[in-house]
N, C-alpha and C positions, 0 to 999 in steps of 0.2 A: 845565305840562309837570314842573316841578322837585318842585310837591307829588305828584305821581303817582309819581315815582320815590321819593322819602321814603317815601311809605306802602308802597310794595313792597316797600322795603329794610326796613321797620319790620318787616313782617309775617313776611319771611322770616328775619331775625334771631331773631325770637321763635321760629319753628319750629326754628332752629338751637339754639336755647336750651333747647326741649323736647328734641331729640333728646340733646344734649349728658347732661341731666340723667339720661336713661336710662343712661350708663355711670358715673354718678357711686358707684353701690355697687363698682363695681371700681377706677376711677382711685384712690379713697381710701381702700380695704382696710375697708367697712364692715363686711364678714361676718367679721373676726376680732375687729373692733371690740365690735359688737354681741353677742359671746359674752360680755362682760363686763358689761354693763347688764341692768337689769331687763326682763324681755319688756312692761311696759307702756311705758316709756319707748321699748323699741325700736318700739313699735306706734304710737307718737304719733309717733316721729321720722319712720318710713316714711310713716305718713298725710300729714304737714305736706309731705314731698317728693314723694309723688305729685298732690296737690294743686297744688303748685306746678306741676310736670307739665302736669297738665290745665289750668288757665289759662295757662301760656305757649302749647298748643298750640290752645286756644280762640281766645285772643287773636291769635294769628298767623293763623288760620283765618278769624276774622271780619276781620281788617285786610284780608287779601288780597282775601276775597269782596267787600267792601263799601267795597273802596279810592276808586272814582269817589263814594260818598258822603262818606268821610271828606276827600275833597280838597276840598271844597265845603263846608266844616263849617257846620251849623245850631245850634242851641242844644244838643243833644245830643251830635251828632258833636264839636263844641268841647270839651263835657265829658267824653266819653270820652279824646279826643286828649290832654287836658289831664292827666286822670288817669294813662294810662299813661305820659307825660311825666315826671309828678310823681314814681310807682313808680319809673321807671329812675334820674332823679336820687336818690333816697333809696337805691337798691341801690348806685349809683357812690360816693355820700359812705361807705356803710356799709363799701365794700369799701377806701375809702382809711382811715377811721377804725378798724374793728374787725379787719379781716383784715391787719395789719401783717406785713409779712415781717421776720424777726429777721436781724440782721448775721450774716455767716457762712452764711447760709441756700443752697442750691444755685440756680446762675444759672436752671435752668429753672422754679422758684419765682417769681423775680422778674417771667421773663419773662410767664407765665402770670397773673400777679397784673396786671401792665402791661395785659395783653391784654385783661383783664375789665375793668377799669377803662376802657379805649378803647370797647368794646363797649356798656358800660351807656349812656356818654355819649353814643356815636353813637344808640343807642335813645331815649335821651330827646330829642335832637336831632330825629331825622327823627319823633319822634311830634309834636313842636312846632312842626316846619316850617309845615305847612296852616294853621296858626292864625296865624299872623303873615304869611303870605303873601296 
């Protein structure tokens, strides 16, 4: 039962991440920033961003559609769960080390940073839980 809840939560969180990524251009003022960079760099940036959005959507949907199979992991399911978990562990570490909030930053920046660390950690745990249960 706990494995089911864990996997379903992971799938929902992946879809939430995909939805949030659709808001990034407005949230982070990319339109203004992109007016100052080369067209090729702008296209590369958007391509990577859209690829991430698709990966989060696909992994979230597959997680929700095949949660029963992922809750009773065979070799393939275990490999997928460990891989997804490892990605989110990396993303959490990257958030901590790369996106350091400078002193004097607005409190909402700190809240957002800590919330992202918490969500990435939760995703890593929820994907890994069926492997160890």
